[in-house]
PDB file of N, CA, C, O and CB in Angstrom:
ATOM      1  N   MET A   1     103.521 109.489  83.617  1.00  0.00           N
ATOM      2  CA  MET A   1     104.313 109.656  85.037  1.00  0.00           C
ATOM      3  C   MET A   1     103.041 110.399  86.012  1.00  0.00           C
ATOM      4  O   MET A   1     102.791 109.967  87.137  1.00  0.00           O
ATOM      5  CB  MET A   1     105.971 110.851  84.851  1.00  0.00           C
ATOM      6  N   ALA A   2     102.369 111.449  85.463  1.00  0.00           N
ATOM      7  CA  ALA A   2     101.348 111.643  86.591  1.00  0.00           C
ATOM      8  C   ALA A   2     100.329 110.913  87.278  1.00  0.00           C
ATOM      9  O   ALA A   2      99.702 111.368  88.234  1.00  0.00           O
ATOM     10  CB  ALA A   2     100.762 112.409  86.312  1.00  0.00           C
ATOM     11  N   LEU A   3     100.123 109.450  86.643  1.00  0.00           N
ATOM     12  CA  LEU A   3      99.307 108.484  87.323  1.00  0.00           C
ATOM     13  C   LEU A   3     100.232 107.406  88.263  1.00  0.00           C
ATOM     14  O   LEU A   3      99.972 106.552  89.110  1.00  0.00           O
ATOM     15  CB  LEU A   3      98.447 107.704  86.168  1.00  0.00           C
ATOM     16  N   ILE A   4     101.403 107.918  87.652  1.00  0.00           N
ATOM     17  CA  ILE A   4     102.736 107.077  88.241  1.00  0.00           C
ATOM     18  C   ILE A   4     102.418 107.739  90.302  1.00  0.00           C
ATOM     19  O   ILE A   4     102.144 107.357  91.440  1.00  0.00           O
ATOM     20  CB  ILE A   4     104.903 107.951  87.102  1.00  0.00           C
ATOM     21  N   ASP A   5     102.799 109.137  89.305  1.00  0.00           N
ATOM     22  CA  ASP A   5     103.221 109.947  90.741  1.00  0.00           C
ATOM     23  C   ASP A   5     101.924 109.740  91.689  1.00  0.00           C
ATOM     24  O   ASP A   5     102.122 109.157  92.755  1.00  0.00           O
ATOM     25  CB  ASP A   5     103.541 111.836  90.484  1.00  0.00           C
ATOM     26  N   ASP A   6     100.378 110.250  91.325  1.00  0.00           N
ATOM     27  CA  ASP A   6      99.717 110.461  92.229  1.00  0.00           C
ATOM     28  C   ASP A   6      99.180 109.228  92.431  1.00  0.00           C
ATOM     29  O   ASP A   6      98.315 109.419  93.285  1.00  0.00           O
ATOM     30  CB  ASP A   6      98.957 111.453  92.093  1.00  0.00           C
ATOM     31  N   TYR A   7      99.188 107.940  92.110  1.00  0.00           N
ATOM     32  CA  TYR A   7      98.194 106.410  92.389  1.00  0.00           C
ATOM     33  C   TYR A   7      99.460 105.517  92.280  1.00  0.00           C
ATOM     34  O   TYR A   7      98.997 104.427  91.944  1.00  0.00           O
ATOM     35  CB  TYR A   7      96.703 105.881  90.961  1.00  0.00           C
ATOM     36  N   ALA A   8     100.691 105.401  92.373  1.00  0.00           N
ATOM     37  CA  ALA A   8     102.172 104.341  92.611  1.00  0.00           C
ATOM     38  C   ALA A   8     102.062 103.829  94.144  1.00  0.00           C
ATOM     39  O   ALA A   8     102.021 102.624  94.392  1.00  0.00           O
ATOM     40  CB  ALA A   8     103.950 105.354  92.426  1.00  0.00           C
ATOM     41  N   LEU A   9     102.015 104.865  95.210  1.00  0.00           N
ATOM     42  CA  LEU A   9     102.070 104.909  96.689  1.00  0.00           C
ATOM     43  C   LEU A   9     101.240 104.011  97.438  1.00  0.00           C
ATOM     44  O   LEU A   9     101.454 103.003  98.111  1.00  0.00           O
ATOM     45  CB  LEU A   9     101.758 106.158  97.132  1.00  0.00           C
ATOM     46  N   ALA A  10      99.521 105.144  96.897  1.00  0.00           N
ATOM     47  CA  ALA A  10      98.487 104.705  97.464  1.00  0.00           C
ATOM     48  C   ALA A  10      97.698 103.552  96.842  1.00  0.00           C
ATOM     49  O   ALA A  10      97.184 102.618  97.457  1.00  0.00           O
ATOM     50  CB  ALA A  10      97.787 105.715  97.629  1.00  0.00           C
ATOM     51  N   GLY A  11      97.686 103.726  95.788  1.00  0.00           N
ATOM     52  CA  GLY A  11      97.028 102.682  95.084  1.00  0.00           C
ATOM     53  C   GLY A  11      97.566 101.299  94.368  1.00  0.00           C
ATOM     54  O   GLY A  11      96.879 100.376  93.930  1.00  0.00           O
ATOM     55  N   GLY A  12      98.897 101.421  94.380  1.00  0.00           N
ATOM     56  CA  GLY A  12      99.854 100.073  94.090  1.00  0.00           C
ATOM     57  C   GLY A  12      99.732 100.427  92.343  1.00  0.00           C
ATOM     58  O   GLY A  12      99.902  99.494  91.559  1.00  0.00           O
ATOM     59  N   LEU A  13      99.409 101.929  91.778  1.00  0.00           N
ATOM     60  CA  LEU A  13      99.196 101.268  90.462  1.00  0.00           C
ATOM     61  C   LEU A  13     100.704 101.522  89.734  1.00  0.00           C
ATOM     62  O   LEU A  13     101.407 102.531  89.770  1.00  0.00           O
ATOM     63  CB  LEU A  13      97.785 102.003  89.557  1.00  0.00           C
ATOM     64  N   ARG A  14     100.976  99.993  88.941  1.00  0.00           N
ATOM     65  CA  ARG A  14     102.300 100.021  88.254  1.00  0.00           C
ATOM     66  C   ARG A  14     102.436 100.621  86.825  1.00  0.00           C
ATOM     67  O   ARG A  14     101.395 100.862  86.214  1.00  0.00           O
ATOM     68  CB  ARG A  14     102.761  98.664  88.175  1.00  0.00           C
ATOM     69  N   LEU A  15     103.578 100.867  86.273  1.00  0.00           N
ATOM     70  CA  LEU A  15     103.958 101.625  85.582  1.00  0.00           C
ATOM     71  C   LEU A  15     102.760 100.922  84.114  1.00  0.00           C
ATOM     72  O   LEU A  15     102.038 101.636  83.417  1.00  0.00           O
ATOM     73  CB  LEU A  15     105.753 101.628  85.610  1.00  0.00           C
ATOM     74  N   ALA A  16     102.895  99.326  84.004  1.00  0.00           N
ATOM     75  CA  ALA A  16     101.915  99.142  82.528  1.00  0.00           C
ATOM     76  C   ALA A  16     100.663  99.376  82.951  1.00  0.00           C
ATOM     77  O   ALA A  16      99.996  99.779  81.998  1.00  0.00           O
ATOM     78  CB  ALA A  16     101.880  97.592  81.730  1.00  0.00           C
ATOM     79  N   ASP A  17      99.795  99.284  84.322  1.00  0.00           N
ATOM     80  CA  ASP A  17      98.911  99.524  84.376  1.00  0.00           C
ATOM     81  C   ASP A  17      98.331 101.042  84.366  1.00  0.00           C
ATOM     82  O   ASP A  17      97.139 101.350  84.398  1.00  0.00           O
ATOM     83  CB  ASP A  17      98.772  98.864  85.111  1.00  0.00           C
ATOM     84  N   ALA A  18      99.553 102.001  84.310  1.00  0.00           N
ATOM     85  CA  ALA A  18      99.677 103.772  84.349  1.00  0.00           C
ATOM     86  C   ALA A  18      99.636 103.539  82.782  1.00  0.00           C
ATOM     87  O   ALA A  18      98.796 104.299  82.301  1.00  0.00           O
ATOM     88  CB  ALA A  18     101.380 104.792  85.193  1.00  0.00           C
ATOM     89  N   LEU A  19     100.182 102.839  81.920  1.00  0.00           N
ATOM     90  CA  LEU A  19     100.249 103.513  80.339  1.00  0.00           C
ATOM     91  C   LEU A  19      98.714 102.825  79.633  1.00  0.00           C
ATOM     92  O   LEU A  19      98.230 103.407  78.662  1.00  0.00           O
ATOM     93  CB  LEU A  19     102.029 102.827  79.245  1.00  0.00           C
ATOM     94  N   ILE A  20      98.173 101.845  80.076  1.00  0.00           N
ATOM     95  CA  ILE A  20      96.990 101.753  79.568  1.00  0.00           C
ATOM     96  C   ILE A  20      96.306 102.604  80.540  1.00  0.00           C
ATOM     97  O   ILE A  20      96.575 103.750  80.181  1.00  0.00           O
ATOM     98  CB  ILE A  20      96.488 100.368  79.377  1.00  0.00           C
ATOM     99  N   ALA A  21      95.934 102.630  81.064  1.00  0.00           N
ATOM    100  CA  ALA A  21      95.178 103.687  81.929  1.00  0.00           C
ATOM    101  C   ALA A  21      95.273 105.314  81.315  1.00  0.00           C
ATOM    102  O   ALA A  21      94.396 106.170  81.430  1.00  0.00           O
ATOM    103  CB  ALA A  21      95.896 103.631  83.525  1.00  0.00           C
ATOM    104  N   ALA A  22      96.594 105.457  80.641  1.00  0.00           N
ATOM    105  CA  ALA A  22      96.544 106.609  80.341  1.00  0.00           C
ATOM    106  C   ALA A  22      95.929 106.818  78.881  1.00  0.00           C
ATOM    107  O   ALA A  22      95.187 107.644  78.350  1.00  0.00           O
ATOM    108  CB  ALA A  22      97.791 107.084  80.552  1.00  0.00           C
ATOM    109  N   THR A  23      96.616 105.642  78.491  1.00  0.00           N
ATOM    110  CA  THR A  23      95.875 105.845  76.996  1.00  0.00           C
ATOM    111  C   THR A  23      94.493 105.653  76.987  1.00  0.00           C
ATOM    112  O   THR A  23      94.006 106.609  76.384  1.00  0.00           O
ATOM    113  CB  THR A  23      96.370 104.864  75.906  1.00  0.00           C
ATOM    114  N   ALA A  24      93.587 104.850  77.378  1.00  0.00           N
ATOM    115  CA  ALA A  24      91.984 105.219  77.839  1.00  0.00           C
ATOM    116  C   ALA A  24      91.966 106.439  78.102  1.00  0.00           C
ATOM    117  O   ALA A  24      91.732 106.894  76.982  1.00  0.00           O
ATOM    118  CB  ALA A  24      91.353 104.528  79.095  1.00  0.00           C
ATOM    119  N   ILE A  25      92.044 107.297  78.766  1.00  0.00           N
ATOM    120  CA  ILE A  25      91.634 108.438  79.136  1.00  0.00           C
ATOM    121  C   ILE A  25      91.789 109.578  77.950  1.00  0.00           C
ATOM    122  O   ILE A  25      90.953 110.342  77.468  1.00  0.00           O
ATOM    123  CB  ILE A  25      92.350 108.720  80.362  1.00  0.00           C
ATOM    124  N   GLU A  26      93.910 109.288  77.533  1.00  0.00           N
ATOM    125  CA  GLU A  26      93.652 110.421  76.383  1.00  0.00           C
ATOM    126  C   GLU A  26      93.361 110.356  75.427  1.00  0.00           C
ATOM    127  O   GLU A  26      93.649 111.178  74.557  1.00  0.00           O
ATOM    128  CB  GLU A  26      94.338 111.048  76.044  1.00  0.00           C
ATOM    129  N   MET A  27      92.275 108.725  75.182  1.00  0.00           N
ATOM    130  CA  MET A  27      91.364 108.379  73.669  1.00  0.00           C
ATOM    131  C   MET A  27      89.879 108.564  74.230  1.00  0.00           C
ATOM    132  O   MET A  27      88.961 108.320  73.447  1.00  0.00           O
ATOM    133  CB  MET A  27      91.599 106.477  72.904  1.00  0.00           C
ATOM    134  N   ASN A  28      89.611 108.933  75.390  1.00  0.00           N
ATOM    135  CA  ASN A  28      87.844 109.115  76.053  1.00  0.00           C
ATOM    136  C   ASN A  28      87.694 107.990  75.738  1.00  0.00           C
ATOM    137  O   ASN A  28      86.613 107.755  75.199  1.00  0.00           O
ATOM    138  CB  ASN A  28      86.519 110.209  75.425  1.00  0.00           C
ATOM    139  N   LEU A  29      88.723 106.738  75.925  1.00  0.00           N
ATOM    140  CA  LEU A  29      88.151 105.199  76.045  1.00  0.00           C
ATOM    141  C   LEU A  29      87.621 104.623  77.197  1.00  0.00           C
ATOM    142  O   LEU A  29      88.118 104.973  78.267  1.00  0.00           O
ATOM    143  CB  LEU A  29      89.106 104.291  75.775  1.00  0.00           C
ATOM    144  N   THR A  30      86.516 103.634  77.200  1.00  0.00           N
ATOM    145  CA  THR A  30      85.936 102.838  78.320  1.00  0.00           C
ATOM    146  C   THR A  30      87.337 101.653  78.655  1.00  0.00           C
ATOM    147  O   THR A  30      87.724 100.945  77.725  1.00  0.00           O
ATOM    148  CB  THR A  30      84.231 102.000  77.725  1.00  0.00           C
ATOM    149  N   LEU A  31      87.803 101.579  79.630  1.00  0.00           N
ATOM    150  CA  LEU A  31      89.092 100.648  79.804  1.00  0.00           C
ATOM    151  C   LEU A  31      87.875  99.145  80.490  1.00  0.00           C
ATOM    152  O   LEU A  31      87.066  99.104  81.417  1.00  0.00           O
ATOM    153  CB  LEU A  31      90.702 101.569  81.319  1.00  0.00           C
ATOM    154  N   LEU A  32      88.273  98.257  79.588  1.00  0.00           N
ATOM    155  CA  LEU A  32      87.625  97.044  79.514  1.00  0.00           C
ATOM    156  C   LEU A  32      88.671  96.071  80.294  1.00  0.00           C
ATOM    157  O   LEU A  32      89.643  95.597  79.705  1.00  0.00           O
ATOM    158  CB  LEU A  32      87.285  96.631  77.944  1.00  0.00           C
ATOM    159  N   THR A  33      88.358  95.776  81.850  1.00  0.00           N
ATOM    160  CA  THR A  33      89.193  95.073  82.254  1.00  0.00           C
ATOM    161  C   THR A  33      88.780  93.805  83.517  1.00  0.00           C
ATOM    162  O   THR A  33      88.175  94.360  84.435  1.00  0.00           O
ATOM    163  CB  THR A  33      90.110  96.073  82.588  1.00  0.00           C
ATOM    164  N   ALA A  34      88.868  93.049  83.643  1.00  0.00           N
ATOM    165  CA  ALA A  34      88.881  91.848  84.595  1.00  0.00           C
ATOM    166  C   ALA A  34      89.483  91.789  85.915  1.00  0.00           C
ATOM    167  O   ALA A  34      89.215  90.941  86.766  1.00  0.00           O
ATOM    168  CB  ALA A  34      89.454  90.874  84.002  1.00  0.00           C
ATOM    169  N   ASN A  35      90.236  92.651  86.023  1.00  0.00           N
ATOM    170  CA  ASN A  35      91.057  93.687  87.296  1.00  0.00           C
ATOM    171  C   ASN A  35      90.843  94.676  87.565  1.00  0.00           C
ATOM    172  O   ASN A  35      91.814  95.414  87.733  1.00  0.00           O
ATOM    173  CB  ASN A  35      92.211  94.029  87.271  1.00  0.00           C
ATOM    174  N   ILE A  36      89.314  95.301  87.774  1.00  0.00           N
ATOM    175  CA  ILE A  36      88.954  95.991  88.401  1.00  0.00           C
ATOM    176  C   ILE A  36      89.668  97.145  89.318  1.00  0.00           C
ATOM    177  O   ILE A  36      89.750  98.333  89.007  1.00  0.00           O
ATOM    178  CB  ILE A  36      88.415  95.307  88.789  1.00  0.00           C
ATOM    179  N   LYS A  37      90.292  96.384  90.819  1.00  0.00           N
ATOM    180  CA  LYS A  37      91.245  96.670  91.777  1.00  0.00           C
ATOM    181  C   LYS A  37      92.532  97.318  91.082  1.00  0.00           C
ATOM    182  O   LYS A  37      93.325  97.963  91.767  1.00  0.00           O
ATOM    183  CB  LYS A  37      91.568  95.378  92.550  1.00  0.00           C
ATOM    184  N   HIS A  38      92.708  97.150  89.823  1.00  0.00           N
ATOM    185  CA  HIS A  38      94.043  97.616  89.615  1.00  0.00           C
ATOM    186  C   HIS A  38      94.162  99.434  89.525  1.00  0.00           C
ATOM    187  O   HIS A  38      94.995 100.302  89.789  1.00  0.00           O
ATOM    188  CB  HIS A  38      94.541  96.842  88.164  1.00  0.00           C
ATOM    189  N   PHE A  39      92.458  99.317  88.858  1.00  0.00           N
ATOM    190  CA  PHE A  39      92.195 100.578  87.724  1.00  0.00           C
ATOM    191  C   PHE A  39      91.069 101.140  88.694  1.00  0.00           C
ATOM    192  O   PHE A  39      90.131 101.335  87.922  1.00  0.00           O
ATOM    193  CB  PHE A  39      91.571 100.098  85.815  1.00  0.00           C
ATOM    194  N   ALA A  40      90.704 101.460  89.807  1.00  0.00           N
ATOM    195  CA  ALA A  40      89.861 101.958  90.494  1.00  0.00           C
ATOM    196  C   ALA A  40      90.012 103.072  91.110  1.00  0.00           C
ATOM    197  O   ALA A  40      89.082 103.878  91.105  1.00  0.00           O
ATOM    198  CB  ALA A  40      89.568 101.275  91.144  1.00  0.00           C
ATOM    199  N   VAL A  41      91.063 103.322  91.688  1.00  0.00           N
ATOM    200  CA  VAL A  41      91.278 104.322  92.408  1.00  0.00           C
ATOM    201  C   VAL A  41      91.323 105.445  91.007  1.00  0.00           C
ATOM    202  O   VAL A  41      90.626 106.435  91.231  1.00  0.00           O
ATOM    203  CB  VAL A  41      92.664 104.089  93.461  1.00  0.00           C
ATOM    204  N   ILE A  42      91.722 105.457  90.201  1.00  0.00           N
ATOM    205  CA  ILE A  42      92.161 106.347  89.224  1.00  0.00           C
ATOM    206  C   ILE A  42      90.869 106.889  88.574  1.00  0.00           C
ATOM    207  O   ILE A  42      90.641 106.261  87.540  1.00  0.00           O
ATOM    208  CB  ILE A  42      93.139 105.658  88.212  1.00  0.00           C
ATOM    209  N   LYS A  43      89.844 107.948  88.856  1.00  0.00           N
ATOM    210  CA  LYS A  43      88.723 108.817  89.098  1.00  0.00           C
ATOM    211  C   LYS A  43      88.301 109.705  87.613  1.00  0.00           C
ATOM    212  O   LYS A  43      87.296 110.282  87.198  1.00  0.00           O
ATOM    213  CB  LYS A  43      89.191 109.859  90.406  1.00  0.00           C
ATOM    214  N   GLN A  44      89.434 109.488  87.201  1.00  0.00           N
ATOM    215  CA  GLN A  44      89.141 110.070  85.487  1.00  0.00           C
ATOM    216  C   GLN A  44      89.091 108.584  84.732  1.00  0.00           C
ATOM    217  O   GLN A  44      89.334 108.858  83.557  1.00  0.00           O
ATOM    218  CB  GLN A  44      90.741 111.282  84.652  1.00  0.00           C
ATOM    219  N   LEU A  45      88.974 107.733  84.793  1.00  0.00           N
ATOM    220  CA  LEU A  45      89.381 106.350  84.222  1.00  0.00           C
ATOM    221  C   LEU A  45      87.630 105.876  83.960  1.00  0.00           C
ATOM    222  O   LEU A  45      87.025 105.696  85.017  1.00  0.00           O
ATOM    223  CB  LEU A  45      90.505 105.176  85.563  1.00  0.00           C
ATOM    224  N   LYS A  46      87.022 105.723  83.005  1.00  0.00           N
ATOM    225  CA  LYS A  46      86.120 104.847  82.733  1.00  0.00           C
ATOM    226  C   LYS A  46      86.275 103.768  82.669  1.00  0.00           C
ATOM    227  O   LYS A  46      86.941 103.515  81.665  1.00  0.00           O
ATOM    228  CB  LYS A  46      85.662 104.990  81.967  1.00  0.00           C
ATOM    229  N   ILE A  47      85.923 102.592  83.419  1.00  0.00           N
ATOM    230  CA  ILE A  47      86.050 100.876  83.633  1.00  0.00           C
ATOM    231  C   ILE A  47      84.944 100.326  83.450  1.00  0.00           C
ATOM    232  O   ILE A  47      84.046 100.759  84.172  1.00  0.00           O
ATOM    233  CB  ILE A  47      86.467 100.324  85.001  1.00  0.00           C
ATOM    234  N   GLN A  48      84.481  98.959  82.246  1.00  0.00           N
ATOM    235  CA  GLN A  48      83.685  98.711  82.487  1.00  0.00           C
ATOM    236  C   GLN A  48      84.855  97.314  82.760  1.00  0.00           C
ATOM    237  O   GLN A  48      86.058  97.195  82.531  1.00  0.00           O
ATOM    238  CB  GLN A  48      82.444  99.035  81.659  1.00  0.00           C
ATOM    239  N   ARG A  49      83.788  96.369  83.370  1.00  0.00           N
ATOM    240  CA  ARG A  49      84.428  94.954  84.283  1.00  0.00           C
ATOM    241  C   ARG A  49      84.145  93.822  83.162  1.00  0.00           C
ATOM    242  O   ARG A  49      83.175  93.777  82.406  1.00  0.00           O
ATOM    243  CB  ARG A  49      83.419  94.494  86.063  1.00  0.00           C
ATOM    244  N   PHE A  50      85.148  92.989  83.236  1.00  0.00           N
ATOM    245  CA  PHE A  50      84.846  92.161  82.082  1.00  0.00           C
ATOM    246  C   PHE A  50      85.090  90.634  82.915  1.00  0.00           C
ATOM    247  O   PHE A  50      85.970  90.276  83.698  1.00  0.00           O
ATOM    248  CB  PHE A  50      85.971  92.534  80.590  1.00  0.00           C
ATOM    249  N   ASP A  51      83.886  89.934  82.356  1.00  0.00           N
ATOM    250  CA  ASP A  51      83.954  88.483  82.449  1.00  0.00           C
ATOM    251  C   ASP A  51      84.456  87.849  81.579  1.00  0.00           C
ATOM    252  O   ASP A  51      83.775  87.692  80.566  1.00  0.00           O
ATOM    253  CB  ASP A  51      82.951  87.940  82.571  1.00  0.00           C
ATOM    254  N   PRO A  52      85.974  87.175  81.632  1.00  0.00           N
ATOM    255  CA  PRO A  52      86.402  86.233  80.983  1.00  0.00           C
ATOM    256  C   PRO A  52      85.399  85.099  81.077  1.00  0.00           C
ATOM    257  O   PRO A  52      85.014  84.821  79.942  1.00  0.00           O
ATOM    258  CB  PRO A  52      87.667  85.955  81.397  1.00  0.00           C
ATOM    259  N   SER A  53      84.889  84.415  81.911  1.00  0.00           N
ATOM    260  CA  SER A  53      84.161  83.197  82.375  1.00  0.00           C
ATOM    261  C   SER A  53      82.834  83.450  81.543  1.00  0.00           C
ATOM    262  O   SER A  53      82.289  82.384  81.257  1.00  0.00           O
ATOM    263  CB  SER A  53      83.942  83.080  84.137  1.00  0.00           C
ATOM    264  N   ALA A  54      82.098  84.690  81.028  1.00  0.00           N
ATOM    265  CA  ALA A  54      81.299  85.025  80.647  1.00  0.00           C
ATOM    266  C   ALA A  54      81.266  84.727  79.257  1.00  0.00           C
ATOM    267  O   ALA A  54      80.191  84.260  78.881  1.00  0.00           O
ATOM    268  CB  ALA A  54      81.201  86.018  81.037  1.00  0.00           C
ATOM    269  N   SER A  55      82.178  84.871  78.356  1.00  0.00           N
ATOM    270  CA  SER A  55      82.717  84.898  76.798  1.00  0.00           C
ATOM    271  C   SER A  55      82.613  83.790  76.396  1.00  0.00           C
ATOM    272  O   SER A  55      82.027  83.546  75.342  1.00  0.00           O
ATOM    273  CB  SER A  55      84.091  85.291  76.476  1.00  0.00           C
ATOM    274  N   CYS A  56      83.200  82.801  77.201  1.00  0.00           N
ATOM    275  CA  CYS A  56      83.413  81.565  76.541  1.00  0.00           C
ATOM    276  C   CYS A  56      82.121  80.578  76.820  1.00  0.00           C
ATOM    277  O   CYS A  56      81.702  80.402  77.964  1.00  0.00           O
ATOM    278  CB  CYS A  56      84.813  80.934  77.069  1.00  0.00           C
ATOM    279  N   PRO A  57      81.585  80.008  75.770  1.00  0.00           N
ATOM    280  CA  PRO A  57      80.593  79.218  75.713  1.00  0.00           C
ATOM    281  C   PRO A  57      80.456  78.084  76.390  1.00  0.00           C
ATOM    282  O   PRO A  57      79.443  77.399  76.250  1.00  0.00           O
ATOM    283  CB  PRO A  57      80.452  78.986  74.721  1.00  0.00           C
TER     284      PRO A  57
END
């Protein structure tokens, strides 16, 4: 809920994205996402861009 409190209004963070981000932060994982803008506002989150078109032959 801290992420929602901090980023919902300013960054448009929604509950599902907050849960995903909180899990990655708590487990000290890098979040792999094709939608960087949903998570970019969360400073303590490690993010890596995923390009779905690059993974298909």
